[in-house]
N, C-alpha and C positions, 0 to 999 in steps of 0.2 A: 222728570217724567220720561223724557226720551231715553235716559240712561236705564231706567227700570224696564222700559219696553225692550231695549236691546238685550239686557240680561235675560229677560224672559224668553226672547227668541233664541238666544244661544243655548239656554237650558233645554228648550224644546228640541232644538236641533241635536244636541248631545243625546237626549233620550231616544230620538228617532234613530240615530246612528247606532246606539247601543242595542236597540231593538233589532236593527238589521243584522248587527254582528251576531246576536244570539240566534237569529233565524238561520244564518249561514252555518254556525257551529252545529246546530241541530241537524241541518241538512247533511253536512259532512259526516257527522256521527252516524246518521241513518245509512248513508252510503257505505261507510266503513263496515257496519254490521252486515249490510247486504253482500258486499264483495268478499268479506271474510267467509261467509257461508258458501257463496258461489264458488270461490277459489278452492276452498277445502273440498267441496263436492266434486269439482271438475278434476282436481289433482288425483283424488281417489279413483275417479272413473278412468282417468288416463292410466293409472297403475293397473287397473283391472284389464284394460285393453292391451297393455303391454304383456301382461301375463298370459292372456288368451291368444296372443299372436295376431292381433287385429291391426297393428300398425305396420304398414308395408315396409318402410325402411328399417324398422326394427327386425323384421323377419329376414330382410336382405343382409343386415349387419351380422346376424347370427349365422346365416348361410355362408357369407364370405369368410367369416372367422374360421368355420370348420374347414373350408377349402385351403385357406392360407396356413393353418396349423400343419396340414399334411405337406404343403408345398415348401414351407420354411419352418421346420420344427425348432430351430434355434430361437425364433421369435415368438414361440408359443406363449410364454408368460405375458408378453405385451399384447398379443392378439386376444388372449383370454380376458385381459383387463379391459380392452376396448369393447369386447363383446358384451360386457356387463351392461353397457348402455342400451342393449336390446331389451332389458328388463327393468326392474325397479331397484336393483342393487348398484346401478351405474352412477357415475358422477353427475350426469345431467338431470336425471330424475331426483337424485338426492339433493341437488341444489334447489329444486323447486320446493321440496318438503322443508328444507332448512329455512328458506326465505319466508315460507308461510308461518313457521313457528316464530321467527323474528318479528314478523309483521303484527303478531298478536300483542306485542309489548310496545306501548306508546313511547316508552323511554328511549327506544331505538331511533326515534325520528324527531327532528327539530320542530315539526308541527304536524297537525292531523291531515293537512292537505297533502303533504309529502307521503304520509302513511297511506292515504287513500290511493295516491298514484301508484304506489308499489303493489297494492292489492289488485288494482285494475290491471297492471302489467302481468301479475301472476295469473289472473283469470284468462288473459289472452295467451300467455305462454303455455298453459295447459290445454289449449285447443288441439285436438288430435292432428288436424291438418298442419298446423304450425309446427308442432313437435315432430311430426313426420319429416318436414323440411329440415328442421334442426339436425336430425339424425343423418342427413346427407353428409355432414362433415366427417364423422367417424367412418361412415361407409366409404367415402372417397379416400380417406386415409388408407384403409385396407386395400382399396383398388390400386392406389399408387404403390403400395408395398408389394403388390403382386407382379410388378414389372409389366403391366399392361395386359395381364391375363384376365383380370376382372374389370368390368365396365364401371365407369363413374355414373352417378345419378344426380339429377338436378344441377349439373354443372358441365361446362364444356371440357375438352381434354386438357390435360396438364400443360401440354406444349402450347396449345392455342391460347390458354389462359395467360401464360407468362408472356407470350408475344403481344397479346392485346393490352396488357397492363404495363409492359416494359419492366416486369418484375423479376426479382431474383428467384431462382429455384433453390429453396432451402433444403429440399429433400422431402421424402414421405413424412407426413405428420405436421407439415407447416400450417395446415388449416387450424390446428389446435393451439398454436402459439398465440398467447394473448388472451385465451379463453380461461377465465378464472376457475373453471371446473377441473382443469388439468394441471395448472401450475400457477406461478406468480412471478412478477418482475422483482428482482432483487438488485441491490446496488453494491458494487465492489468498492475497494478502498480508494480508487481514483475518481469515484463519482459516476461511473458508467453503469447503466442498468443492463442486466442480462436476464434471459428467461431461465427459470428453474422449474423443472417438472416435479409433480407430486409422485412419490412412491414408484410404482412399477413403470409409470410413463417415462421415467428417466432413461429407459432403454432407447428412446428416440434419439438420445444424444449420439448413439452409435450410427444412426442412419443419416444424420445431418451432415452436409458438406463442411460446415464450420459452426462455431458457437453462434447463438442468436443474441445479438445485442440490440437494444431497443432502437437506437438511432438508425442502424441498418435496416431493421425490420420495418420501422415506420416509413422509411422512404421506399423500400422495395418489396413490401408485402404483397402477396397475391390475394385473390378472392377467397373468401370463406363465407358460409351462410351466417355464422355468428357475427362476424365483424361488419358485413355489408348489408345484412337484412335484419337479423334478429337481436342485435346487441341491446336495443332499447328494452326488449321484453325479457331477455335471458341474462340480465345483469342485475344484481342487487344494488341498493344504494351504496353499500360498502364497496362493491366492485367499481362502480362508476367513480366514486371519490378517489379510490386508489389509482385507477387509470388516469384520472386527471392530474393527480399528484406526480405520477411518473412523467407524464408529458411536460408539466410545468418545470420539473426538475431538469429534464433534458433540454428544454427550450432555454432555460436560464444559462445552462452550460454553454450552449451554442451562441447565445447572445453575448456572453463574455468574450467570445472569440470573434465577434463581429460577423457571425454567420447566421443565416436564416434557417429556422427549423419549423416545419409545418406539422400539424397534427396528423397522425396516421389515418384519421377519418376526414381529412380535408377534402378528399374525393372518394367516391364509391368505385371500387374495382369492378371490372367486368368479369363475367364468368357464370352467372346464374342461368339456369336453363330448366324450363318446365316446372317452375315453382307453383304452389297452390294459389288460388285466388286470395285466400286469407293473407298470405305472405305479401302479395302484391299490394293489398289495400291497407294493411296495418302500418302504422308509422315505424320507420326504421331507426329514427334517432330523436332525441329531445330537441325542442326548438333551440336554434343557435344562441338565442339570448338568455336561455335558461341555464343557470349555474347550479352545480350540485350544492344542495343545502341540507346536509345531514349532520347530526350530532357527531362531534369528534370521537366520543366514546363508543359510538356505533362501530367505527372502523378499528377500534382497539380492543374489541371484546376478546378476552383471553381464551375463553372456551372454544371460540371459533378458530382463533389463530393456532392454538395448540393442536387442534384436531386435524389440521391440514398441513401446516408448515413443518411439523415434526417428522413428516415422511418425505419432505422435499429433498430432491437431489439436484444439485446445481449442474450447469453445463459450463462452468467457468473455466475456461482454458485460455491460452494465449490468444490475444486479439490480433 
């Protein structure tokens, strides 16, 4: 009798748990549908604002580009490429659209919870105030390229920044190193990772004091909005997974030599100034206990890889 009662209680408990699981799945599905629509609408609205000139730093980016083209005509192709971020043809807005399309396919994610997280991130990322802050990185790249003739925005001076962080001055464009919209980390034959720019951005190689290797950059990087404030929102699951892989690879290399190697995000760099309330309140990173958990085939999608890496130009020179 007691055994029958126990089995009945277990069966009832299993049914209850199954019911709870079904309810959670329904809730997540409803949220995915909601944020799919919200994100698509907000990204479209952001595109309209960019085209109408309603985003302050986008207008400033375009203005700086025009001035710098006259000041340094040899850099005009690179300047024009950066100026695309002032509209909808740039790398940053294009990244939002690409991620939205990928989020529509459940097969790209290991579970629906992760897919929902990505859609929520996209909804935040398309907030005009946050996107305006994100554009401070390319704006400040142009400011640094002007040799001090153009003022930085939402960040302290280049000299004060390096002093505050004890960081290396890699040269104009260093804010964009590590940002997957502009390039990717590649590994050479001896196992060392280096930064390789996409297409026209490879002209930055001529402005840098030396090649950018992951280990040096990780220890001595300076402030950028993407890395220190916006990475959580402006990175796709694929990007996060790839960044973690590069770090783990470098850490393993250092461990084999009996040396310590910390994540480039172990501490936030100083340098932000006058950011929006939205940037201050939104999370800047995933919880430390949370591990990337995405399908491996998401990071190996050939159509994505071919569309960007075929235009990659490496900065691999003697270390």
